[in-house]
N, C-alpha and C positions, 0 to 999 in steps of 0.2 A: 717506251717509245710513244705509246698512245698519249700519255700525260704530257710529254714534251710538246706534242703537236696540238693537243686539244685543251690543255689546262687541267688544273687539279684543285683540291680542297673545296672552297665554297663556290667555285665557278666552272666545274667541268661541263663541256658542251654535250648536249644530248644528241648523239649521232649514232648511226647504226653500228659503228665500230665499238662503241662502248658496250652495247648490248652483246655483241660478239665476245668481248672480253669477259663479261660476266657469265654468259651461258656456256661458252666453249672452253675457256681457259681458267676462269676464276679470278677473283681479285687478289693481287699479290698481298701477302701478309702486311707489308709495310704501309699499304694504303687502306687496308681493310676497315679499320676503325672509323676513319672520316667518311669513307664512301658508304658504309652501312648507315651512318647518320644522314648522309645526303639522300641515298636511295629511299630510305624509309620516311624521310621528312622530319625525323626527330630533332635535327639540328635547329629547325625553325621553331619548334615548340620550346626548345631550351633557350633560344635567343630572346623570345618574347616574354619569358618568365624568369628573369634573373633573380637569384636568391631563393627561388621557390624550393629547390631541392634542399638547400641548407636549412631553411625554416622547417621543412618536413622532418628532416633527420633529427633536428634538435627538439621537436615537439614530443609530447607524451605518447607512449605506445601501449598497446593492449598486451597484457602479460601472457594470455593464452596463445595469441598469435605468435608472440616472440618465442614461446616454448616450442610451437610447431616448427618454426624456422630453425631454431637451435638444434632440433633433432636431426635435421637434414643437412646442416652445413658441411659436415665432414663426409657426407655421401656425394657431394657435388664435385665431380671430376677429381676424385681422391688421389689419383695417380699423378696428377699434374703438379709440378714442383711449386707453383704459385699457391696452391691450396694445401700445401704442407707447411706453410708459414703463417704466423699470426696475422700478418698484414693482409694476406689473401682472404682469410676467414672473416676478419673484421670488415673489410670492404664489402664482401658478399652479404654479410649480415646487415650492414647499413643500407644497401640497395633494396634488399627484400623487405625489411621492416618499414623503410620509407615508402615503398610502393603500397604496402598494406594500409598505410595511413592515407595515401592518396585515393585508394579505391577500396573502401571497406566492404563493398558487395563481393569482392574477391577475397580481400585479406591476403591470405597466402594459400597456395595450392601446390602440391607436389608436382614436379616438372618445371615449375618456375625457377627453382634453384639451379637446375641444369642450364637453362637458357641464360639466366643472369650470370652464372659463373663463366659461361662462354663469352658473353658480351664484355665482361670485365677484363678478359685477356687482351682485348684490343682497344679498350676505352677506359677513361677514368670513371670514378663513381657516378658523377652527375650525368655524364654521357651515357653510361650503361643504364642508369635509371630511366632516362628519356627514351632510349631504345626499347627497354622492357615495356614501358607504357605504350609505345606505338604498336608493339607486337600484340600485347594483351587487349588493347582497346580498338585497334583498327585493322590489323593484318589478320589476326585470328580472334575476332571478338567473341566473348562468352565461352572461350575454350576452358577457362579456369574459374568460371563463376560457380562456386559451390552452392550458393543459395538457389541457383537455377539448375543445379544438378548437372553442371558441365554441358549446358545446352548446346553450345556451339560445336563442341567435340562430338557429342552424340548425333547431332543432325548430320555433321559431315561424315561420320561413320556410316550412317544410313545411306547417304549419297554414294560414298565410296563402294559400299557393298553392291549398290546398283550398277556402278561402273565395272566392278569385277565380274558381275553376272553378264554384262553386255560384251566385255572385251576378253574375259578369261573364264568362260562358263564352266569349263572342266574343273578348274581350281575351286570355283564357288561350290559346285556340287560335291566335290570330294571333301572339302573342309566341313560342309554341313554333315556329310556322311560320317566322318570320324569325330564329330562333336566339338569342333572349334570354329564357331562362326567367324566370318571375316573381321567383324568389328572387334571381337575379343583379341584377335591376333594383332590388328593394326592400330588400335586406339593409342597404345603407348608411343608408337612411332610418331603419330600426329601430335600428341601432347608435348613430346620433346623435340619436335621438328627434326626427327631422325637422329639427333645428337645422341651418341652412345649406342646406336643400333647399326651404324655403318662405319667404315674407316674414317678417321679424323679428317683427312683431306676432303673426302666426299661430303662429310657433314658440313664442313665450312663452305664448300661450294654450293651446297643446297641452301644454306643460310644466305649466301650471296644472292641466290636466285629468288628466294622467298621475299627478301627485303626489297628486291628490285621489281619482281613480277607479281608478287602476291601469292596467296595460298593455292592457286591452280597448280603450282609446282609440286605441292605435297601430293596431290592426286597423281600427277605424272610419275613422280619417283616411286610412290607406292605400287602403282601398276607395273612399273618397269622391274622392280626387284622381285615381285611375284612372278612375272613373266620369265625372268632369268632363272628362277628356281622351280619352274613348272614341273619339270621331269621328276625332281626329287620330291616335291610336294605330293604328286600323284602316287608315288610309291610309299608314302608315309602311312603307317597303320594307326597312329594316335597323334593327338594334338601336341604332346610334348616333343615329338620328333620334328614337327613342323617349326615350332618356336626355336629349336636348336639350329635349324638351317640359317637363321638370321642372327646367330650369335658367334658364328665361326670366323668372322672377319675376312672371309675369302673373296668378298666382292672387290672388283677393281673399279676405281673411280671412273676411269675412261669408259668402261663398259656401261656403268650406270647411266652416265649422261648421254651416251650414244643411243641407248634404248629409250630413255626418258624423253629426249627431244627428237625422236624419230617421227616420221610422218604419222605413224599410228597413234601416238600419244600426245604429240604437240598440237593436234587439232581437236582436243576434247571440246565437246559442245558446251562452252561455258554459259551461254544464254539459257540452255536447258537446266544446267546445274544451278544457276541462279534462281530459276523459276521453282525448282524443286526445293531449294533452301528456303525461299520466301514463303512457299506454301506451308512447309513444316514449321517454320518459325512462327508464322501467323497463327497456326493452330495451337501451338504451345503458349504463345503470348496472350492470345485471346482468352484462354482458360485462366490465366493468371491475372489478367488485366494489369499487366506489368507497369505501364507508364504511370497511372495514377496510384496504383497500389504500392509500388516501390517507394514513391515519394512519401506516402503516408507511413509506411513501415520505417523509413529512415527517421521521420519525425518522432515516431513512437520510441524508436531505439534510443534516442537521445535521453529520454526519461528513464530508461531501463538499461544502463550501461553494462550490467552483468550479462544480459542476453545479447549474443552476437546477431548481426543482421541476418546471416544465413539461418540461424535458429528461429528467428522471427518469421522468416519466409516459410520454413518447414512447418511451423506452428500454424501459420495462416492457411497453408494449403490444406491442412487437416480440418481447420475450422471451416473453410469454404466447402469442403466435402460434406460436412454434416449440417451446415446451416441451410434451412429450407429456402428455396428460391422465392424471392419477393421482388418488388420493383426497386428495392434499395440496392446500392452497390454491395458487392460481397463483403467488403470490410465493415459495412454498417449493419449487417444482418446479426442474428443471434442464434444461440444453440440451447437445447434443453439439458437437463441433468444427465440423461443417459448418454447423450453425445459427448458431454464433458468427461464422463467416465471413460469412454472409448479413447478420447484424446489423451487423458491422463495415463492410461495403461500403455499407449503407444509411445508417449514422450519420455517416460521415466523408466530407466533400466530396472530399478527395484521392483516396479509393478509389472513390467513386461514379462519378467521371469515368472512372477506369480501367476500371471494370466496363462502363460504357456504350460506351466506345471499344474494348473488347476488348484492353486492354494486357496481353498475356500475361506479359511480364517482371514487371510489378508484381504481377499475380495470383499468380504462382509464389512471389514473395517473401512475400506475405501468407499463402499456404498454409503455407510453412515457418515463418513467425512464429507463426501460429495453433497449429501442431503443438508448437512450443517452449513456448508458453504452457500448453497442456494437459499437457505432460510435466513442467512445473515445479510441484512440490508446494506451493510458496509461493503460486502463483497459483491453482491448481485442486487442491483437496484430494483429490478422487476423479476418476474418469474423466470426469465430467460437471461442467459449470459451473453454480453457483448464481447467483441474481440478484445477491447482494451481491458475489460474485467478479467478475461482469460489470461491476458499477458500479465496482469497484476498478480494473479494467483501463481502463475508459472514462474514468475520472477523469484518467488520465495521457494516454492516446492522443488524447482529444478535447479536453481542457482543460488539459493540462500544458504547461509551457514547453518550448521546443525542447531545452534542456539536460536537463530531466526526462525527456523522451522518449528522448534519447540514452542516459541512464543506464538507462532501462527496457530498451532494446535490448541494451546491454552486459551487463546482468544476466542476460538470457535466454540470450544466446549464449555468453558467457564468464564465468559466475558465479564470484565469489570469486577472480578472478585478481589478482595484484599487479603484473604487467608486461604490456605489450601491444606487438605488432609492427605495422609498417605494413600488412601484408596483413590482419591482424585488424581494424584500424581501418577499412580499406576495406570489409570485409564489414559492419561495423556501420553505416557510412554508407549502404550499399546498402539495408539494412533501414529505416533512419531516413528515407531519401528516399521509399521506397515508402509509408511510414506517414504522413508529414507534409507532403510537397510537393504542393501543389494547383495548380501552374502548368501551362503548356502543353507543357513540354519533357519527354520521357520520359527515363528513367534513362540510356539509352545516349547521349543527346544531351548530358547533363550530367556523364557519368562522368569525363571528363578533368579537369573543374574540381573535382569532389569529390576526386579523387586529388591534384590540386595542393594542396588544403588539407591532405591527409595529409602531403605532402612538406614543406609549410610548418611543420607541427606537429613533425615529427621532425627536420627540419633536418640531414639526413645521418646521424642516429643510427639504430642498428639496433633499439633497444628503448627504451621509456619506462616508468617506473612509472605506475600508474594515477593516483597523486597528481600527478605531473608532467603527465600528460595533461589532467587537469581544471584545473590551473593555467593551462595553455595555452588551453584552451577558454574559460575565464572571463576571461582577460586581455583587457581592452578589449572585452569581449563578442564575442570572435572568432567563435564559432559562429553567433550570431544575425546578425552583420554580414555574414559571408561568405554565409550562406544566402540573404539577400535578393538577392544578385547572381545566384543561380541562376534567377531568374524572367525574366531578360533574355537574349535570344540573344547569342552572342558576335559 
């Protein structure tokens, strides 16, 4: 009736009755797709960029991101018939991989699959893509930014915790008492926009409201469902009991919206919430110097495609932590050899385990390797390491192939040699093992097998040319194949 009187598709009139339809009744399924596009503004983004989605979909993709997406495809609304068909899975994959190419700072983050899968039930691929972009970039910005450690979500959880303390103090105190902070309980609700945590019809109506009114609705819904389960929460003795209260599907949609849009929660002080968010965001961003730094990190990342942008951001945060404060921008500062070793141990799983287990042998080798790096003018121009020099090293030691890492060690220890002897290769293998092996066996436990490989390569010869050495290592992928055996006890 509303649409007959007021219009539909690209020209619905903005009147109070439309808001009543969205908030009190919910958008009918038959109109949902188009009106989601209208309410969010995504239809306009799509109109001014014809062919953009198609170009993205057909462009090259990052294999690591694709692997992440593929792992989650069959977990996305798995009970829905559409996602039990190849067509549904293919369309969802197309939308997610295309968005990862549009926004590399996010790439792909869990929960995006649930949202995209829902959008695809009411829209075609291109429409769902633009809706996902609008949600990720404007409605809940930085919720899925892994490089920023999900900054938007974390900040909103801090704000929501404050709201629970103000409106439902008994719940806040009790959750703290039984060891389940508000943010731990509610973070997945916000990440998935409540999809999967409430009955389906309620989830769709929440999405109607979020796309029309913005994320204030998430705070209202969150407070409402906590309020509705207050009695049961206060009786709970442990956190697991509380989480189960929100998985039983017993919420009634009508009741959720009655409480959410009651006078108590419909008048949340959004100006204060905005002030809180701005203050916390400013503190976070000023530490990272995001505007200029992110631009430079993206430029750096183009030269090092093996390193993801979020990995560069993580590396930069550690670099900035150790770089002495100067009048230079953080990204243009430098670190000494001890700081480099701290970063190396933090960034590489193989070294992190050694650090935590106090593996002295491996630590000594890394000390020696770090010294060699800083003494090599091709790796470190001056006595201290710049960020780009750090990236250059990490590109090999964190993301290089085993053969590239071997070449790296050889270059550091015996630069520009034409011939190599067994004892020299043993030394290189010791360094390579300390750098790349992340299994349970320490070097001394595997040394005899490493040296067996040396014997195999030299085959009773006293010396090999480096060309002969690499021919041997590359033959039938000898180095990689042999290395996998080192993970199993003899």
